[in-house]
mmCIF entry with sequence, helices, sheets and N, C-alpha, C, O atoms, coordinates in Angstrom:
data_MODEL
# 
_entry.id   MODEL 
# 
_entity.id                         1 
_entity.type                       polymer 
_entity.pdbx_number_of_molecules   1 
# 
_entity_poly.entity_id                      1 
_entity_poly.type                           'polypeptide(L)' 
_entity_poly.nstd_linkage                   no 
_entity_poly.nstd_monomer                   no 
_entity_poly.pdbx_seq_one_letter_code       MTGLSTLLIVVGLFLAGGIYSFVKQDMPRSLIVLLSIGAGMCLVAGVLRLEVWN 
_entity_poly.pdbx_seq_one_letter_code_can   MTGLSTLLIVVGLFLAGGIYSFVKQDMPRSLIVLLSIGAGMCLVAGVLRLEVWN 
_entity_poly.pdbx_strand_id                 A 
# 
loop_
_entity_poly_seq.entity_id 
_entity_poly_seq.num 
_entity_poly_seq.mon_id 
_entity_poly_seq.hetero 
1 1  MET n 
1 2  THR n 
1 3  GLY n 
1 4  LEU n 
1 5  SER n 
1 6  THR n 
1 7  LEU n 
1 8  LEU n 
1 9  ILE n 
1 10 VAL n 
1 11 VAL n 
1 12 GLY n 
1 13 LEU n 
1 14 PHE n 
1 15 LEU n 
1 16 ALA n 
1 17 GLY n 
1 18 GLY n 
1 19 ILE n 
1 20 TYR n 
1 21 SER n 
1 22 PHE n 
1 23 VAL n 
1 24 LYS n 
1 25 GLN n 
1 26 ASP n 
1 27 MET n 
1 28 PRO n 
1 29 ARG n 
1 30 SER n 
1 31 LEU n 
1 32 ILE n 
1 33 VAL n 
1 34 LEU n 
1 35 LEU n 
1 36 SER n 
1 37 ILE n 
1 38 GLY n 
1 39 ALA n 
1 40 GLY n 
1 41 MET n 
1 42 CYS n 
1 43 LEU n 
1 44 VAL n 
1 45 ALA n 
1 46 GLY n 
1 47 VAL n 
1 48 LEU n 
1 49 ARG n 
1 50 LEU n 
1 51 GLU n 
1 52 VAL n 
1 53 TRP n 
1 54 ASN n 
# 
_struct_asym.id          A 
_struct_asym.entity_id   1 
# 
loop_
_struct_conf.conf_type_id 
_struct_conf.id 
_struct_conf.pdbx_PDB_helix_id 
_struct_conf.beg_label_comp_id 
_struct_conf.beg_label_asym_id 
_struct_conf.beg_label_seq_id 
_struct_conf.pdbx_beg_PDB_ins_code 
_struct_conf.end_label_comp_id 
_struct_conf.end_label_asym_id 
_struct_conf.end_label_seq_id 
_struct_conf.pdbx_end_PDB_ins_code 
_struct_conf.beg_auth_comp_id 
_struct_conf.beg_auth_asym_id 
_struct_conf.beg_auth_seq_id 
_struct_conf.end_auth_comp_id 
_struct_conf.end_auth_asym_id 
_struct_conf.end_auth_seq_id 
_struct_conf.pdbx_PDB_helix_class 
_struct_conf.details 
_struct_conf.pdbx_PDB_helix_length 
HELX_P HELX_P1 AA1 THR A 2  ? LYS A 24 ? THR A 2  LYS A 24 1 ? 23 
HELX_P HELX_P2 AA2 ARG A 29 ? TRP A 53 ? ARG A 29 TRP A 53 1 ? 25 
# 
_struct_conf_type.id          HELX_P 
_struct_conf_type.criteria    ? 
_struct_conf_type.reference   ? 
# 
loop_
_atom_site.group_PDB 
_atom_site.id 
_atom_site.type_symbol 
_atom_site.label_atom_id 
_atom_site.label_alt_id 
_atom_site.label_comp_id 
_atom_site.label_asym_id 
_atom_site.label_entity_id 
_atom_site.label_seq_id 
_atom_site.pdbx_PDB_ins_code 
_atom_site.Cartn_x 
_atom_site.Cartn_y 
_atom_site.Cartn_z 
_atom_site.occupancy 
_atom_site.B_iso_or_equiv 
_atom_site.pdbx_formal_charge 
_atom_site.auth_seq_id 
_atom_site.auth_comp_id 
_atom_site.auth_asym_id 
_atom_site.auth_atom_id 
_atom_site.pdbx_PDB_model_num 
ATOM 1   N N  . MET A 1 1  ? 242.695 -165.374 64.621 1.00 0.00 ? 1  MET A N  1 
ATOM 2   C CA . MET A 1 1  ? 241.355 -165.727 64.951 1.00 0.00 ? 1  MET A CA 1 
ATOM 3   C C  . MET A 1 1  ? 241.309 -166.922 65.968 1.00 0.00 ? 1  MET A C  1 
ATOM 4   O O  . MET A 1 1  ? 240.298 -167.131 66.639 1.00 0.00 ? 1  MET A O  1 
ATOM 5   N N  . THR A 1 2  ? 242.380 -167.659 66.057 1.00 0.00 ? 2  THR A N  1 
ATOM 6   C CA . THR A 1 2  ? 242.328 -168.800 66.937 1.00 0.00 ? 2  THR A CA 1 
ATOM 7   C C  . THR A 1 2  ? 242.454 -168.407 68.396 1.00 0.00 ? 2  THR A C  1 
ATOM 8   O O  . THR A 1 2  ? 242.121 -169.181 69.293 1.00 0.00 ? 2  THR A O  1 
ATOM 9   N N  . GLY A 1 3  ? 242.957 -167.149 68.632 1.00 0.00 ? 3  GLY A N  1 
ATOM 10  C CA . GLY A 1 3  ? 243.116 -166.693 70.028 1.00 0.00 ? 3  GLY A CA 1 
ATOM 11  C C  . GLY A 1 3  ? 241.771 -166.582 70.729 1.00 0.00 ? 3  GLY A C  1 
ATOM 12  O O  . GLY A 1 3  ? 241.626 -166.960 71.891 1.00 0.00 ? 3  GLY A O  1 
ATOM 13  N N  . LEU A 1 4  ? 240.778 -166.052 69.992 1.00 0.00 ? 4  LEU A N  1 
ATOM 14  C CA . LEU A 1 4  ? 239.422 -165.944 70.599 1.00 0.00 ? 4  LEU A CA 1 
ATOM 15  C C  . LEU A 1 4  ? 238.809 -167.337 70.773 1.00 0.00 ? 4  LEU A C  1 
ATOM 16  O O  . LEU A 1 4  ? 238.124 -167.584 71.765 1.00 0.00 ? 4  LEU A O  1 
ATOM 17  N N  . SER A 1 5  ? 239.038 -168.225 69.850 1.00 0.00 ? 5  SER A N  1 
ATOM 18  C CA . SER A 1 5  ? 238.498 -169.585 69.898 1.00 0.00 ? 5  SER A CA 1 
ATOM 19  C C  . SER A 1 5  ? 239.102 -170.290 71.139 1.00 0.00 ? 5  SER A C  1 
ATOM 20  O O  . SER A 1 5  ? 238.402 -170.978 71.882 1.00 0.00 ? 5  SER A O  1 
ATOM 21  N N  . THR A 1 6  ? 240.386 -170.102 71.329 1.00 0.00 ? 6  THR A N  1 
ATOM 22  C CA . THR A 1 6  ? 241.071 -170.735 72.509 1.00 0.00 ? 6  THR A CA 1 
ATOM 23  C C  . THR A 1 6  ? 240.530 -170.139 73.804 1.00 0.00 ? 6  THR A C  1 
ATOM 24  O O  . THR A 1 6  ? 240.286 -170.857 74.773 1.00 0.00 ? 6  THR A O  1 
ATOM 25  N N  . LEU A 1 7  ? 240.347 -168.825 73.810 1.00 0.00 ? 7  LEU A N  1 
ATOM 26  C CA . LEU A 1 7  ? 239.785 -168.188 75.001 1.00 0.00 ? 7  LEU A CA 1 
ATOM 27  C C  . LEU A 1 7  ? 238.392 -168.679 75.340 1.00 0.00 ? 7  LEU A C  1 
ATOM 28  O O  . LEU A 1 7  ? 238.072 -168.945 76.499 1.00 0.00 ? 7  LEU A O  1 
ATOM 29  N N  . LEU A 1 8  ? 237.567 -168.794 74.307 1.00 0.00 ? 8  LEU A N  1 
ATOM 30  C CA . LEU A 1 8  ? 236.195 -169.334 74.560 1.00 0.00 ? 8  LEU A CA 1 
ATOM 31  C C  . LEU A 1 8  ? 236.178 -170.757 75.089 1.00 0.00 ? 8  LEU A C  1 
ATOM 32  O O  . LEU A 1 8  ? 235.388 -171.095 75.971 1.00 0.00 ? 8  LEU A O  1 
ATOM 33  N N  . ILE A 1 9  ? 237.060 -171.591 74.540 1.00 0.00 ? 9  ILE A N  1 
ATOM 34  C CA . ILE A 1 9  ? 237.115 -172.958 74.994 1.00 0.00 ? 9  ILE A CA 1 
ATOM 35  C C  . ILE A 1 9  ? 237.639 -173.020 76.453 1.00 0.00 ? 9  ILE A C  1 
ATOM 36  O O  . ILE A 1 9  ? 237.137 -173.796 77.266 1.00 0.00 ? 9  ILE A O  1 
ATOM 37  N N  . VAL A 1 10 ? 238.639 -172.203 76.760 1.00 0.00 ? 10 VAL A N  1 
ATOM 38  C CA . VAL A 1 10 ? 239.173 -172.179 78.143 1.00 0.00 ? 10 VAL A CA 1 
ATOM 39  C C  . VAL A 1 10 ? 238.107 -171.696 79.103 1.00 0.00 ? 10 VAL A C  1 
ATOM 40  O O  . VAL A 1 10 ? 237.937 -172.293 80.166 1.00 0.00 ? 10 VAL A O  1 
ATOM 41  N N  . VAL A 1 11 ? 237.385 -170.646 78.775 1.00 0.00 ? 11 VAL A N  1 
ATOM 42  C CA . VAL A 1 11 ? 236.313 -170.128 79.621 1.00 0.00 ? 11 VAL A CA 1 
ATOM 43  C C  . VAL A 1 11 ? 235.259 -171.208 79.777 1.00 0.00 ? 11 VAL A C  1 
ATOM 44  O O  . VAL A 1 11 ? 234.771 -171.413 80.888 1.00 0.00 ? 11 VAL A O  1 
ATOM 45  N N  . GLY A 1 12 ? 234.892 -171.900 78.729 1.00 0.00 ? 12 GLY A N  1 
ATOM 46  C CA . GLY A 1 12 ? 233.883 -172.922 78.819 1.00 0.00 ? 12 GLY A CA 1 
ATOM 47  C C  . GLY A 1 12 ? 234.322 -174.055 79.761 1.00 0.00 ? 12 GLY A C  1 
ATOM 48  O O  . GLY A 1 12 ? 233.528 -174.561 80.555 1.00 0.00 ? 12 GLY A O  1 
ATOM 49  N N  . LEU A 1 13 ? 235.584 -174.434 79.658 1.00 0.00 ? 13 LEU A N  1 
ATOM 50  C CA . LEU A 1 13 ? 236.077 -175.488 80.564 1.00 0.00 ? 13 LEU A CA 1 
ATOM 51  C C  . LEU A 1 13 ? 236.164 -175.010 82.009 1.00 0.00 ? 13 LEU A C  1 
ATOM 52  O O  . LEU A 1 13 ? 235.931 -175.785 82.937 1.00 0.00 ? 13 LEU A O  1 
ATOM 53  N N  . PHE A 1 14 ? 236.501 -173.726 82.203 1.00 0.00 ? 14 PHE A N  1 
ATOM 54  C CA . PHE A 1 14 ? 236.520 -173.152 83.518 1.00 0.00 ? 14 PHE A CA 1 
ATOM 55  C C  . PHE A 1 14 ? 235.122 -173.154 84.135 1.00 0.00 ? 14 PHE A C  1 
ATOM 56  O O  . PHE A 1 14 ? 234.960 -173.459 85.317 1.00 0.00 ? 14 PHE A O  1 
ATOM 57  N N  . LEU A 1 15 ? 234.104 -172.811 83.323 1.00 0.00 ? 15 LEU A N  1 
ATOM 58  C CA . LEU A 1 15 ? 232.723 -172.841 83.851 1.00 0.00 ? 15 LEU A CA 1 
ATOM 59  C C  . LEU A 1 15 ? 232.291 -174.283 84.106 1.00 0.00 ? 15 LEU A C  1 
ATOM 60  O O  . LEU A 1 15 ? 231.545 -174.541 85.050 1.00 0.00 ? 15 LEU A O  1 
ATOM 61  N N  . ALA A 1 16 ? 232.732 -175.194 83.308 1.00 0.00 ? 16 ALA A N  1 
ATOM 62  C CA . ALA A 1 16 ? 232.394 -176.614 83.575 1.00 0.00 ? 16 ALA A CA 1 
ATOM 63  C C  . ALA A 1 16 ? 232.972 -177.084 84.895 1.00 0.00 ? 16 ALA A C  1 
ATOM 64  O O  . ALA A 1 16 ? 232.339 -177.854 85.617 1.00 0.00 ? 16 ALA A O  1 
ATOM 65  N N  . GLY A 1 17 ? 234.166 -176.624 85.208 1.00 0.00 ? 17 GLY A N  1 
ATOM 66  C CA . GLY A 1 17 ? 234.755 -176.963 86.501 1.00 0.00 ? 17 GLY A CA 1 
ATOM 67  C C  . GLY A 1 17 ? 233.973 -176.290 87.653 1.00 0.00 ? 17 GLY A C  1 
ATOM 68  O O  . GLY A 1 17 ? 233.832 -176.864 88.733 1.00 0.00 ? 17 GLY A O  1 
ATOM 69  N N  . GLY A 1 18 ? 233.474 -175.080 87.406 1.00 0.00 ? 18 GLY A N  1 
ATOM 70  C CA . GLY A 1 18 ? 232.634 -174.430 88.391 1.00 0.00 ? 18 GLY A CA 1 
ATOM 71  C C  . GLY A 1 18 ? 231.330 -175.153 88.612 1.00 0.00 ? 18 GLY A C  1 
ATOM 72  O O  . GLY A 1 18 ? 230.830 -175.193 89.736 1.00 0.00 ? 18 GLY A O  1 
ATOM 73  N N  . ILE A 1 19 ? 230.777 -175.716 87.583 1.00 0.00 ? 19 ILE A N  1 
ATOM 74  C CA . ILE A 1 19 ? 229.515 -176.503 87.712 1.00 0.00 ? 19 ILE A CA 1 
ATOM 75  C C  . ILE A 1 19 ? 229.772 -177.653 88.650 1.00 0.00 ? 19 ILE A C  1 
ATOM 76  O O  . ILE A 1 19 ? 228.983 -177.890 89.565 1.00 0.00 ? 19 ILE A O  1 
ATOM 77  N N  . TYR A 1 20 ? 230.872 -178.384 88.446 1.00 0.00 ? 20 TYR A N  1 
ATOM 78  C CA . TYR A 1 20 ? 231.188 -179.535 89.304 1.00 0.00 ? 20 TYR A CA 1 
ATOM 79  C C  . TYR A 1 20 ? 231.357 -179.095 90.761 1.00 0.00 ? 20 TYR A C  1 
ATOM 80  O O  . TYR A 1 20 ? 230.881 -179.759 91.682 1.00 0.00 ? 20 TYR A O  1 
ATOM 81  N N  . SER A 1 21 ? 232.046 -177.962 90.954 1.00 0.00 ? 21 SER A N  1 
ATOM 82  C CA . SER A 1 21 ? 232.205 -177.461 92.269 1.00 0.00 ? 21 SER A CA 1 
ATOM 83  C C  . SER A 1 21 ? 230.896 -177.036 92.946 1.00 0.00 ? 21 SER A C  1 
ATOM 84  O O  . SER A 1 21 ? 230.686 -177.315 94.126 1.00 0.00 ? 21 SER A O  1 
ATOM 85  N N  . PHE A 1 22 ? 230.023 -176.365 92.199 1.00 0.00 ? 22 PHE A N  1 
ATOM 86  C CA . PHE A 1 22 ? 228.753 -175.902 92.739 1.00 0.00 ? 22 PHE A CA 1 
ATOM 87  C C  . PHE A 1 22 ? 227.825 -177.074 93.078 1.00 0.00 ? 22 PHE A C  1 
ATOM 88  O O  . PHE A 1 22 ? 227.061 -177.012 94.041 1.00 0.00 ? 22 PHE A O  1 
ATOM 89  N N  . VAL A 1 23 ? 227.903 -178.156 92.266 1.00 0.00 ? 23 VAL A N  1 
ATOM 90  C CA . VAL A 1 23 ? 227.051 -179.328 92.549 1.00 0.00 ? 23 VAL A CA 1 
ATOM 91  C C  . VAL A 1 23 ? 227.519 -179.982 93.844 1.00 0.00 ? 23 VAL A C  1 
ATOM 92  O O  . VAL A 1 23 ? 226.700 -180.438 94.642 1.00 0.00 ? 23 VAL A O  1 
ATOM 93  N N  . LYS A 1 24 ? 228.840 -180.028 94.058 1.00 0.00 ? 24 LYS A N  1 
ATOM 94  C CA . LYS A 1 24 ? 229.335 -180.660 95.264 1.00 0.00 ? 24 LYS A CA 1 
ATOM 95  C C  . LYS A 1 24 ? 229.021 -179.797 96.544 1.00 0.00 ? 24 LYS A C  1 
ATOM 96  O O  . LYS A 1 24 ? 228.964 -180.326 97.654 1.00 0.00 ? 24 LYS A O  1 
ATOM 97  N N  . GLN A 1 25 ? 228.821 -178.450 96.351 1.00 0.00 ? 25 GLN A N  1 
ATOM 98  C CA . GLN A 1 25 ? 228.526 -177.583 97.477 1.00 0.00 ? 25 GLN A CA 1 
ATOM 99  C C  . GLN A 1 25 ? 227.012 -177.402 97.655 1.00 0.00 ? 25 GLN A C  1 
ATOM 100 O O  . GLN A 1 25 ? 226.588 -176.619 98.505 1.00 0.00 ? 25 GLN A O  1 
ATOM 101 N N  . ASP A 1 26 ? 226.225 -178.083 96.900 1.00 0.00 ? 26 ASP A N  1 
ATOM 102 C CA . ASP A 1 26 ? 224.728 -177.990 96.971 1.00 0.00 ? 26 ASP A CA 1 
ATOM 103 C C  . ASP A 1 26 ? 224.276 -176.532 96.758 1.00 0.00 ? 26 ASP A C  1 
ATOM 104 O O  . ASP A 1 26 ? 223.459 -176.024 97.526 1.00 0.00 ? 26 ASP A O  1 
ATOM 105 N N  . MET A 1 27 ? 224.790 -175.875 95.746 1.00 0.00 ? 27 MET A N  1 
ATOM 106 C CA . MET A 1 27 ? 224.347 -174.529 95.402 1.00 0.00 ? 27 MET A CA 1 
ATOM 107 C C  . MET A 1 27 ? 222.969 -174.602 94.778 1.00 0.00 ? 27 MET A C  1 
ATOM 108 O O  . MET A 1 27 ? 222.509 -175.684 94.412 1.00 0.00 ? 27 MET A O  1 
ATOM 109 N N  . PRO A 1 28 ? 222.301 -173.458 94.653 1.00 0.00 ? 28 PRO A N  1 
ATOM 110 C CA . PRO A 1 28 ? 220.932 -173.439 94.015 1.00 0.00 ? 28 PRO A CA 1 
ATOM 111 C C  . PRO A 1 28 ? 221.013 -174.033 92.567 1.00 0.00 ? 28 PRO A C  1 
ATOM 112 O O  . PRO A 1 28 ? 221.937 -173.763 91.801 1.00 0.00 ? 28 PRO A O  1 
ATOM 113 N N  . ARG A 1 29 ? 220.005 -174.836 92.264 1.00 0.00 ? 29 ARG A N  1 
ATOM 114 C CA . ARG A 1 29 ? 219.945 -175.458 90.960 1.00 0.00 ? 29 ARG A CA 1 
ATOM 115 C C  . ARG A 1 29 ? 219.879 -174.459 89.788 1.00 0.00 ? 29 ARG A C  1 
ATOM 116 O O  . ARG A 1 29 ? 220.400 -174.731 88.706 1.00 0.00 ? 29 ARG A O  1 
ATOM 117 N N  . SER A 1 30 ? 219.244 -173.319 90.012 1.00 0.00 ? 30 SER A N  1 
ATOM 118 C CA . SER A 1 30 ? 219.171 -172.357 88.952 1.00 0.00 ? 30 SER A CA 1 
ATOM 119 C C  . SER A 1 30 ? 220.490 -171.779 88.586 1.00 0.00 ? 30 SER A C  1 
ATOM 120 O O  . SER A 1 30 ? 220.731 -171.479 87.416 1.00 0.00 ? 30 SER A O  1 
ATOM 121 N N  . LEU A 1 31 ? 221.379 -171.607 89.573 1.00 0.00 ? 31 LEU A N  1 
ATOM 122 C CA . LEU A 1 31 ? 222.749 -171.150 89.284 1.00 0.00 ? 31 LEU A CA 1 
ATOM 123 C C  . LEU A 1 31 ? 223.538 -172.166 88.520 1.00 0.00 ? 31 LEU A C  1 
ATOM 124 O O  . LEU A 1 31 ? 224.322 -171.811 87.640 1.00 0.00 ? 31 LEU A O  1 
ATOM 125 N N  . ILE A 1 32 ? 223.350 -173.421 88.835 1.00 0.00 ? 32 ILE A N  1 
ATOM 126 C CA . ILE A 1 32 ? 224.016 -174.512 88.130 1.00 0.00 ? 32 ILE A CA 1 
ATOM 127 C C  . ILE A 1 32 ? 223.528 -174.596 86.655 1.00 0.00 ? 32 ILE A C  1 
ATOM 128 O O  . ILE A 1 32 ? 224.316 -174.838 85.741 1.00 0.00 ? 32 ILE A O  1 
ATOM 129 N N  . VAL A 1 33 ? 222.234 -174.393 86.461 1.00 0.00 ? 33 VAL A N  1 
ATOM 130 C CA . VAL A 1 33 ? 221.698 -174.401 85.106 1.00 0.00 ? 33 VAL A CA 1 
ATOM 131 C C  . VAL A 1 33 ? 222.267 -173.266 84.296 1.00 0.00 ? 33 VAL A C  1 
ATOM 132 O O  . VAL A 1 33 ? 222.644 -173.471 83.142 1.00 0.00 ? 33 VAL A O  1 
ATOM 133 N N  . LEU A 1 34 ? 222.346 -172.031 84.878 1.00 0.00 ? 34 LEU A N  1 
ATOM 134 C CA . LEU A 1 34 ? 222.899 -170.886 84.175 1.00 0.00 ? 34 LEU A CA 1 
ATOM 135 C C  . LEU A 1 34 ? 224.363 -171.141 83.797 1.00 0.00 ? 34 LEU A C  1 
ATOM 136 O O  . LEU A 1 34 ? 224.783 -170.851 82.677 1.00 0.00 ? 34 LEU A O  1 
ATOM 137 N N  . LEU A 1 35 ? 225.128 -171.684 84.742 1.00 0.00 ? 35 LEU A N  1 
ATOM 138 C CA . LEU A 1 35 ? 226.539 -171.994 84.414 1.00 0.00 ? 35 LEU A CA 1 
ATOM 139 C C  . LEU A 1 35 ? 226.640 -173.049 83.308 1.00 0.00 ? 35 LEU A C  1 
ATOM 140 O O  . LEU A 1 35 ? 227.508 -172.969 82.440 1.00 0.00 ? 35 LEU A O  1 
ATOM 141 N N  . SER A 1 36 ? 225.746 -174.032 83.351 1.00 0.00 ? 36 SER A N  1 
ATOM 142 C CA . SER A 1 36 ? 225.795 -175.089 82.333 1.00 0.00 ? 36 SER A CA 1 
ATOM 143 C C  . SER A 1 36 ? 225.496 -174.494 80.930 1.00 0.00 ? 36 SER A C  1 
ATOM 144 O O  . SER A 1 36 ? 226.135 -174.861 79.945 1.00 0.00 ? 36 SER A O  1 
ATOM 145 N N  . ILE A 1 37 ? 224.539 -173.596 80.867 1.00 0.00 ? 37 ILE A N  1 
ATOM 146 C CA . ILE A 1 37 ? 224.195 -172.947 79.577 1.00 0.00 ? 37 ILE A CA 1 
ATOM 147 C C  . ILE A 1 37 ? 225.362 -172.101 79.118 1.00 0.00 ? 37 ILE A C  1 
ATOM 148 O O  . ILE A 1 37 ? 225.733 -172.135 77.945 1.00 0.00 ? 37 ILE A O  1 
ATOM 149 N N  . GLY A 1 38 ? 225.948 -171.337 80.035 1.00 0.00 ? 38 GLY A N  1 
ATOM 150 C CA . GLY A 1 38 ? 227.112 -170.499 79.703 1.00 0.00 ? 38 GLY A CA 1 
ATOM 151 C C  . GLY A 1 38 ? 228.317 -171.314 79.235 1.00 0.00 ? 38 GLY A C  1 
ATOM 152 O O  . GLY A 1 38 ? 229.003 -170.933 78.287 1.00 0.00 ? 38 GLY A O  1 
ATOM 153 N N  . ALA A 1 39 ? 228.565 -172.428 79.902 1.00 0.00 ? 39 ALA A N  1 
ATOM 154 C CA . ALA A 1 39 ? 229.722 -173.270 79.547 1.00 0.00 ? 39 ALA A CA 1 
ATOM 155 C C  . ALA A 1 39 ? 229.463 -173.892 78.189 1.00 0.00 ? 39 ALA A C  1 
ATOM 156 O O  . ALA A 1 39 ? 230.362 -173.929 77.349 1.00 0.00 ? 39 ALA A O  1 
ATOM 157 N N  . GLY A 1 40 ? 228.266 -174.378 77.957 1.00 0.00 ? 40 GLY A N  1 
ATOM 158 C CA . GLY A 1 40 ? 227.964 -174.985 76.651 1.00 0.00 ? 40 GLY A CA 1 
ATOM 159 C C  . GLY A 1 40 ? 228.042 -173.958 75.512 1.00 0.00 ? 40 GLY A C  1 
ATOM 160 O O  . GLY A 1 40 ? 228.538 -174.272 74.430 1.00 0.00 ? 40 GLY A O  1 
ATOM 161 N N  . MET A 1 41 ? 227.566 -172.768 75.745 1.00 0.00 ? 41 MET A N  1 
ATOM 162 C CA . MET A 1 41 ? 227.655 -171.744 74.691 1.00 0.00 ? 41 MET A CA 1 
ATOM 163 C C  . MET A 1 41 ? 229.100 -171.350 74.384 1.00 0.00 ? 41 MET A C  1 
ATOM 164 O O  . MET A 1 41 ? 229.459 -171.172 73.221 1.00 0.00 ? 41 MET A O  1 
ATOM 165 N N  . CYS A 1 42 ? 229.919 -171.216 75.408 1.00 0.00 ? 42 CYS A N  1 
ATOM 166 C CA . CYS A 1 42 ? 231.312 -170.876 75.171 1.00 0.00 ? 42 CYS A CA 1 
ATOM 167 C C  . CYS A 1 42 ? 232.050 -172.016 74.451 1.00 0.00 ? 42 CYS A C  1 
ATOM 168 O O  . CYS A 1 42 ? 232.835 -171.745 73.542 1.00 0.00 ? 42 CYS A O  1 
ATOM 169 N N  . LEU A 1 43 ? 231.826 -173.263 74.825 1.00 0.00 ? 43 LEU A N  1 
ATOM 170 C CA . LEU A 1 43 ? 232.485 -174.379 74.186 1.00 0.00 ? 43 LEU A CA 1 
ATOM 171 C C  . LEU A 1 43 ? 232.063 -174.510 72.717 1.00 0.00 ? 43 LEU A C  1 
ATOM 172 O O  . LEU A 1 43 ? 232.893 -174.695 71.827 1.00 0.00 ? 43 LEU A O  1 
ATOM 173 N N  . VAL A 1 44 ? 230.748 -174.408 72.494 1.00 0.00 ? 44 VAL A N  1 
ATOM 174 C CA . VAL A 1 44 ? 230.239 -174.522 71.098 1.00 0.00 ? 44 VAL A CA 1 
ATOM 175 C C  . VAL A 1 44 ? 230.775 -173.364 70.256 1.00 0.00 ? 44 VAL A C  1 
ATOM 176 O O  . VAL A 1 44 ? 231.229 -173.583 69.133 1.00 0.00 ? 44 VAL A O  1 
ATOM 177 N N  . ALA A 1 45 ? 230.731 -172.161 70.767 1.00 0.00 ? 45 ALA A N  1 
ATOM 178 C CA . ALA A 1 45 ? 231.190 -171.003 69.995 1.00 0.00 ? 45 ALA A CA 1 
ATOM 179 C C  . ALA A 1 45 ? 232.678 -171.150 69.713 1.00 0.00 ? 45 ALA A C  1 
ATOM 180 O O  . ALA A 1 45 ? 233.089 -170.860 68.590 1.00 0.00 ? 45 ALA A O  1 
ATOM 181 N N  . GLY A 1 46 ? 233.513 -171.578 70.650 1.00 0.00 ? 46 GLY A N  1 
ATOM 182 C CA . GLY A 1 46 ? 234.915 -171.762 70.448 1.00 0.00 ? 46 GLY A CA 1 
ATOM 183 C C  . GLY A 1 46 ? 235.185 -172.826 69.360 1.00 0.00 ? 46 GLY A C  1 
ATOM 184 O O  . GLY A 1 46 ? 236.016 -172.622 68.474 1.00 0.00 ? 46 GLY A O  1 
ATOM 185 N N  . VAL A 1 47 ? 234.471 -173.959 69.444 1.00 0.00 ? 47 VAL A N  1 
ATOM 186 C CA . VAL A 1 47 ? 234.711 -175.005 68.485 1.00 0.00 ? 47 VAL A CA 1 
ATOM 187 C C  . VAL A 1 47 ? 234.231 -174.587 67.060 1.00 0.00 ? 47 VAL A C  1 
ATOM 188 O O  . VAL A 1 47 ? 234.894 -174.883 66.066 1.00 0.00 ? 47 VAL A O  1 
ATOM 189 N N  . LEU A 1 48 ? 233.099 -173.915 66.992 1.00 0.00 ? 48 LEU A N  1 
ATOM 190 C CA . LEU A 1 48 ? 232.599 -173.421 65.725 1.00 0.00 ? 48 LEU A CA 1 
ATOM 191 C C  . LEU A 1 48 ? 233.551 -172.431 65.068 1.00 0.00 ? 48 LEU A C  1 
ATOM 192 O O  . LEU A 1 48 ? 233.768 -172.466 63.857 1.00 0.00 ? 48 LEU A O  1 
ATOM 193 N N  . ARG A 1 49 ? 234.118 -171.541 65.894 1.00 0.00 ? 49 ARG A N  1 
ATOM 194 C CA . ARG A 1 49 ? 235.087 -170.617 65.338 1.00 0.00 ? 49 ARG A CA 1 
ATOM 195 C C  . ARG A 1 49 ? 236.320 -171.317 64.809 1.00 0.00 ? 49 ARG A C  1 
ATOM 196 O O  . ARG A 1 49 ? 236.873 -170.921 63.782 1.00 0.00 ? 49 ARG A O  1 
ATOM 197 N N  . LEU A 1 50 ? 236.758 -172.365 65.511 1.00 0.00 ? 50 LEU A N  1 
ATOM 198 C CA . LEU A 1 50 ? 237.896 -173.111 65.033 1.00 0.00 ? 50 LEU A CA 1 
ATOM 199 C C  . LEU A 1 50 ? 237.534 -173.815 63.669 1.00 0.00 ? 50 LEU A C  1 
ATOM 200 O O  . LEU A 1 50 ? 238.347 -173.832 62.745 1.00 0.00 ? 50 LEU A O  1 
ATOM 201 N N  . GLU A 1 51 ? 236.336 -174.372 63.575 1.00 0.00 ? 51 GLU A N  1 
ATOM 202 C CA . GLU A 1 51 ? 235.929 -175.107 62.369 1.00 0.00 ? 51 GLU A CA 1 
ATOM 203 C C  . GLU A 1 51 ? 235.711 -174.196 61.196 1.00 0.00 ? 51 GLU A C  1 
ATOM 204 O O  . GLU A 1 51 ? 236.128 -174.510 60.081 1.00 0.00 ? 51 GLU A O  1 
ATOM 205 N N  . VAL A 1 52 ? 235.055 -173.055 61.425 1.00 0.00 ? 52 VAL A N  1 
ATOM 206 C CA . VAL A 1 52 ? 234.638 -172.158 60.344 1.00 0.00 ? 52 VAL A CA 1 
ATOM 207 C C  . VAL A 1 52 ? 235.843 -171.341 59.814 1.00 0.00 ? 52 VAL A C  1 
ATOM 208 O O  . VAL A 1 52 ? 235.967 -171.162 58.602 1.00 0.00 ? 52 VAL A O  1 
ATOM 209 N N  . TRP A 1 53 ? 236.712 -170.855 60.685 1.00 0.00 ? 53 TRP A N  1 
ATOM 210 C CA . TRP A 1 53 ? 237.741 -169.938 60.216 1.00 0.00 ? 53 TRP A CA 1 
ATOM 211 C C  . TRP A 1 53 ? 239.079 -170.633 60.007 1.00 0.00 ? 53 TRP A C  1 
ATOM 212 O O  . TRP A 1 53 ? 240.047 -169.971 59.633 1.00 0.00 ? 53 TRP A O  1 
ATOM 213 N N  . ASN A 1 54 ? 239.172 -171.907 60.227 1.00 0.00 ? 54 ASN A N  1 
ATOM 214 C CA . ASN A 1 54 ? 240.484 -172.585 59.965 1.00 0.00 ? 54 ASN A CA 1 
ATOM 215 C C  . ASN A 1 54 ? 240.364 -173.635 58.927 1.00 0.00 ? 54 ASN A C  1 
ATOM 216 O O  . ASN A 1 54 ? 241.352 -174.288 58.592 1.00 0.00 ? 54 ASN A O  1 
# 
């Protein structure tokens, strides 16, 4: 079960890096907000899976 948790955390961190890149490139704010929500959801889901099932 930790494989999925690790994957979710890695995807969340990847999206967080994308947010930083998009902010530097002056991308539309709505896209940045969507990436932020997605990154937060992936990170929270990954951490919760680690806490609940381990």
